[in-house]
Every structure is written in C-alpha cells, then in structure tokens.
N, C-alpha and C positions, 0 to 999 in steps of 0.2 A: 531489498528491492524485489518487487514482483512484477510479472508481466501486467501491463496496464489493463488489459481487457479480461481475459479468462481468470487470471489469478488474483487480480486486485478488484476490479469493478464488480464482476459477477459474484466473487467470493464475499465482497462487502455487502452486496444485496442479500445474500443468503444469511449472513451473520447478523445484520442490523436493519437492512432495508425492507426485508420481507415481512417481518414482524418486529415490533419495537421490543428491544431486549428488556428494558426495565419495567415497562408497564404491562407487557404481555408475557414474554417467555419466563421471566423470573416470578410470575404469579402462578402458583401451583394449581390454581383452579382454572387456568386458561387452557383451552384445548385448541391447538392449531388446526386450521382447515383451509381449504382453497378459498372459501367465501370470506374469511376474515384476514386473508393475506393481502398485502399490497402487491400490485401487479408489476411484473418485470418490464412490461412495455412502457411504463411511466418512469423507469429508472434510466434516465438518459439526459440528465441535466448536471450542471456544475455543482449543485447541492443535493444530488441524489434524485428525488422525485420532483424537485422544483429548483429554480435558479438559486444560486448561492446568495445569502443575505448576511452581511456583516453586522456585528454588534456595535452598539454605541455605549461608550462609557465617558461620563463627564462631557457630554456633547461632542465627543470625538469618535470617529469611526475606527473600530479596531478589527483587524483581520482575525477571523476564526473560522475554521472549516472542519466540521465533523463528518457528516454524511457527504459522500461524493461519488459520482458515477463517471464524470468526464474530465479528462486532463487533470487528474488529482495531483500528480507529482508536480506539474507545472504550477498549480495553485499553491500547494504546500511549500515548495521550495522558494517560490517568488514572493508569496505573501501579498500579492497585488491584485487579487481578483474581486475585491469589493466593487459591486456595480457602480457605486457613487463615484469611484475614481475613473471609471471609463477608460481603463487601460487595455488595449488590444491583446488578445491571447498570444500573438506572436511576440510581442514585447515582453509579456510575462514569461514566455518560454526562454527567451534570451537571458533574462535575469536569473531564472531557475537554473539554466545550464551553467552559467558562470559560477553560481554559488555551489552547486553540487560537485563541480569539478575541483573544488577546493578541499573536498573531503579526502582524508588519508586512506580510508577504507570504506567500500560499499559492498555489502554482502548480498549476493543474489540468492534469494530463498530457494528458487527451483533447483539451483545447483547443489544444494545441500544433500540432494539424493545421489550425488556423484562422490564416491569415497575419495577420489584423488583431490577433488576440490576441498572436501572437509579436511583432509590431511594437510593441505596447503594453508588453510585458514588456521588450524590448530598450531601449525608450525610457526605461522606469523605471530600469533599471540603468546605462544609458549605454554598453552594450556590445552587439555583434552576436554571432551564433552561438549563440543559446539552444538551438536544436534540434540542434546538433552534439553527438553523444553517443559515449561510448566503450563498448566491449563489457564488460558486467558479468561477474563471475566465473561460469563455467559456462553462460552464456547460449547460446553456440554449441552446446554439447553437448546441452542440454535442447531447443533448437529442432530439432536434427537427430533426436533420439529421438522427439519428438512429430510430426515430419514422417513418419518411418517407420511410427509407430503412431498415426494420428490419433485424437484424443480426441472421443468422441461425448457431447454434453451434452444430456440429455433436458429437455423443457419441465417435467416434473414436478420434476426436480432444481433447475432455475432458480427455480421457484415456491417450493420449500422453502427455498432459500438466501435468497430475497427476504424470506420470513417471518422467518427466523432472524436476518437482518441489519437488522432494522427500525431499530434505534437508529443504526447507522452510516449507513444510507441517509438518515435524518432529518438527521443532522449534515452529511452530504455536500451535501444540497440547501440547507441553511441557509447553507453556505459558497459554493455555486456558482450558485444560481439567479439571482443578480444579474448573471451574465455572459451571460444569455440574450438580452440586448439589445445590438446593435452599438454603440449610443450609450454604453454603459457603459465601453467602452474609452477614450472621451474623458476619463473621470474619473481615469484612471491618472496618477500623478505623473510628473514628468520629472526626470532626473538633472541636478543643478546643482552642478558641482564647487566653486564658490565658497562653498557652504554646508557643506562638509565640511573637517575638519581632518585633514591627513595626518601620519602619523608618518614623516617624512622622515629618512633616515640623516644623521648629522652629518658 
C-alpha cells in the first residue's frame, strides 16, 4: 500500500498518465516533451484524466480500473465504482474498508525504507530479501522520460488532490497509523514452519 496522493496518484501519473507507456514510451522513435505530454491538471478523476468507465461483456457491466487518480483504493477494493451502478463513494469506501480489513497482511511500501520494518516483515514470512525488487514493465522508460522532462507539482495541485482523495487517505491512515511506533514491530508474528502443512510431492 502507498500513500494515496504523493506515492500513488502522482506516481501513477508519471508512470502511465503523462505519456502512454505502450504507444509512446516503448516506441524507441518517440521523444518525450512537454508539448506531447498529458497535463497533470487534468489528472483528477476516478479514471485518471477522465471519469471511470466500466467494460461490458455479454451485455453485462464488469468492473475494471486501470488508470486512476482519485480514491483508487476505495474503487479497487470495493469494485463498485461503475457509473451505471450509481453507488455513492462513501458506500464504496465502507465496502472497501470491510474487505481490506480481512487481509492477513498489508505491506506499506514507504515503510520498506525502515530497516526495523523490513526485519519484522522478513521475520513474519521467514524469508530474507523483501526489498529486492525486479523492474516493472515500462518503469525504466518512464523514469528516463521524467528525468528528461521533470514534473513540477504545485502546492495548489497537491491540496486539491488531498481534498479529492479524502476517503483513500482516511483508509490509508486507518491501516498504517499503528506502525508509527517502533514497538509495534515487536507485535508482528514470526514464521513457524511446524505450524504449516506442506503439499510435498509424492
């Protein structure tokens, strides 16, 4: 899990919302510039630059959400944000909160910079190397494009996104504020192999 505004929404814009990854950034002849970039100011809707639209399959509306700028966790976890269903965001939030609190483990990505948190996670799973990561699709290309054309984020935009993402921010704090104390890491469980049944090959 990431903070809904700075770490999720703005990062998502830089990764996929500023330039299309498949048609632009993966095209080696494409040269990123300010003139061919989508604008951050329009990145303020449930579907990124526009309102979220669900897909239809066999005449049935199916929830699918790729690009997202506002209350993404509420939408992803509830799966109820199709406009045709006309379900208020507060109701979507309530469903999302109920579902996400059923998870046994939620990893807060920003906390992976904290060695104590990393140690607690590795202890929980019984494996090392939690912070070792592979390169996601298009990450190299998007990083290079944003390095060449640095994104400027105004305080006004941040304030607006904070207001628009109130439900996600509330959910984020409900899930992560308990980690603000170092002693909380002592409450993490520890991997115990003898408590698990393995499906060993015969």
